[in-house]
Every structure is written in C-alpha cells, then in structure tokens.
N, C-alpha and C positions, 0 to 999 in steps of 0.2 A: 651535456646538459639537454640537448635536443632528444637524446634517447630516453632520459628520465621523463621529460615532458610527454613524449609519445606514449611511454608505458603507463604513466599516471592517467593520461587522457583515455587510453584504452581501458584501463581498469574502471574508471568512472563511467564510461559508456557501457561497459559490460554490466556494471551494477544497475544502471538504469534499465537495461533489458531484463535483468533478473527481478527487478521491482515491478515490472509490468508495463514497460514502455509500449510494446505492441498492443496490449489490451487497451491501454489508455487512448491510443490513436484509433483503433478499430471500433471500440465500444459505442461511440455515438452514431455509427453508421450501420449497426446491426440491429436485429430485433431485440427487444428487451428480454433478458433472461428472467427466471423466477426470482432471483436475488441479484441485487446490484449494489456494488460498493463504490461510493462517490468520495474521492479525495477532496480536500479543500481546494478552492480555486487556485491559490498560489502554488500549492504542492503539485497540482495537476499540470499547471503551466511549466513549472521547473522540470517535472518528469518528462514532459513532451519535448521541451526545447534543449535540454542538456545533451542528448546524443548528437543533435545537429551541430552544436558548438564543439563538442569533442571531436567529431569527424573532421571538421574544418581545421581544428588545431593540429590534429594528426597529419592532415594533408599539408599544412604549412610547415610543420616540423620535418616531414620527409623531404619536401621541396628544398628546405634550407640545408638539409644534410647532403642532398645530391648536387646542390649548386652553392658551394661554400664561398665563392668569390663575390656573390651578389651582396649588395649593401643591405643590411637588415632594415634600414629605414624605408627601403623601396617596397616593403610589404604593406604599406599604409592602405593601399587600395584593396588588398585582400581583407584587411581587418574591417574596412567599411562594408565589404560584401558580407563578411561574417555577421556584422551588426545588423544588416538588413535582413539576412536569412533568419537570425534568431528572433528579431522583432516580429517578423511575419509568422514564424512558427508559434510564438507566444500569443499573438493575436488570434491565430487559428485555434490554438488550444483553449483559450478563454471562451471563444464563441461556441465551439463544439461542446465544451463542458456546460455552459449555460443552456444550450439546446437540449443536452441530455437530461439536465435537471427539469427542464420544462416538460419533456416527454414523460418523465417519471411522475411528475405531479399530475399531468393530464391523464395518465393511465391509472390513477388512484392507488398507487403503491402505498403500503403502510410502512412507517419507520420501525426498524428493529433497534430499540434503545439499548438492549443488553449487548449487542454486537458493535454498536457505534462507539467511537472514541474521540474525546476532545482533550486537548492540552494546549499549552501556550505555543509549543513548537510545531505540532502536527495534529491533524484531526481527519476523521473520515466518518461518513454516515452510511449505514446499510439500510436498504429498502427491500421489501419483499412484496410479491404480488398478493399473497395471502398472509394473514396473521399466523397461521399454523406453520409456515416456513421459517419463522423467526426462532432462533435458539432461545430458550428460556433459562434465565438464571434461577438456581434453586437454593433453598435455604435448608441446611441440615441442623437438626436439633438432637443432641444426645439425650436420650430419655433415661437409660439405665447403664451404669458402668460397674462391672464386677470382675475382680481378678480371681483366678483359681488358686487353690492352696499350693500348687506346684510352681507357681509363678512362671509358667512356660507360655501361657496364652492370656490374651486380654479379650474378654467377651463383652460385647455391648450391643445395644439395639439403637439404630439410628433411624429417626423419623425424617423422611424427605418430604418436603412440602412443595407441591406444584400448584400454583394458583390456589384453589380451595380444597384440594384433596391431599391427604396425608397417607404415606405408605411406610410401614415399618420394615426395616431391613436388618436382620440379625447378622452380626459379624463376629468372627473368631480370628483374631490376629495373633501370630506367634511373636514373642519377644525376640529381638535380635541382639 
C-alpha cells in the first residue's frame, strides 16, 4: 500500500512539474516577459503547494516502509508539520500571484482575449506588453466553391478577414 501511495504521489508531483511548477514559483521574481500567462488564484495556489505536499507524503511513506514496527498513529506530528508547510506555501503562492498581477497592471500590459480561457473548473488570462503580440483569431468566409468534372479535387477561394482587411486565398484540395 505504501508503494502505491509513493508511486501515485510521485506521479502527481511530476505532473505539477510538467504543468509549470517551477515557472509559477520563479515568475513573480523575474522581469516581466513580453507575454504573461496568469492562472486563476486557486489554480496557482494548488500548482505551487501540491509538490510540497507530495514530497512530504513520499518521505512519510518511505519512512513507514523502512520502520515498519513504528505505530502509524505516531506520525501525527509529521502531518501537523505537513499542514503547516502546505499552508505556508499556499499563503506564499497567493501573495506572489497577487503581486505579479499588480506588476502587470502597473506596467500597462494589454489583455489578449483570444488566448485567455475561462470555464467553471479552470481559467487563465494572457497579457502582452503590446497589442501586436497577441494572437488574433480570424474568421474564414468561403466565397466560391466549385468541384471539377473529374471529382479528384475541390477548388475554392477562402477569404480570411483580419480586423478590417480581407485576403483571398485560393485552395485546391484533393479528395481522399
């Protein structure tokens, strides 16, 4: 059972590193890049505190495996320590995230609405130092659609609209 707990905790900790744990910790203390992605406050706090919790769970599991005769109830002090460490890391994450948002607002960064995402479970906002750095979403309008007599290709002209300018793009797509 301890081995499964250690493996699961290690996998969750590795997932946090893959999701950007180090960037989330370092980002508030570095110079602002041209583009900044801000996770929601709760998601940021969870991303920062989870590896600390997983590391302590792994340490407790390894200690329990190497000292099997010790009473499991005697680990209560360890869990209090884990609770204090996680609460401190969570408070640290919230304060640094609020400070980062303040720095972004103070630097007059513009929001990139097309790159930001909001839902009930997760959300993030993207800010850029200039409007030109934001990815623009574009709308495609098919103007003309014509099939050839051999039915081997589909020919069409797509008009791509960026802001106020329209660009025609001819396409010849083979049937599969």
